[in-house]
C-alpha positions, -999 to +999 in steps of 0.1 A: +000+000+000+014+034-010+014+063+015+006+098+005+036+120-002+044+151+018+062+184+010+087+189+038+099+224+027+095+246-003+108+280-014+093+296-045+119+301-073+145+280-054+135+245-047+117+220-025+123+189-003+096+162-003+088+126+004+069+112-026+053+086-005+062+056-027+100+051-031+112+056+005+136+083-004+137+120+003+138+142-028+158+175-027+153+197-057+172+230-061+168+246-095+177+220-121+194+197-096+175+168-080+188+144-054+170+113-042+184+103-008+177+076+017+165+090+050+199+085+067+217+101+038+193+130+039+199+135+076+237+134+069+232+161+042+212+182+066+239+179+093+267+187+068+248+218+055+240+230+090+277+227+099+287+245+068+262+273+074+276+278+110+312+278+097+302+302+069+286+326+094+318+326+115+339+331+083+318+361+072+323+376+107+360+371+105+361+387+070+341+416+083+366+421+111+395+420+087+379+445+064+371+469+093+407+466+106+420+477+071+398+508+072+414+520+105+438+549+103+474+538+104+468+503+091+500+489+076+521+518+089+552+509+109 
């Protein structure tokens, strides 16, 4: 017996994540790219993306600090 599918997330013009209800995989579609992942692989992807988002946020803060240091008077002057 097939179960009904379910949209897990959707963003207009970007993509969606859904369970079609028949194959047992989670489908991740972003633009023209589509991935069909087993539930454990999907959760690994989510964990990896969450970690990368946190690291990206820290990296952007670091870059902002470096840029503001360059704008300070006397930067690079011995």
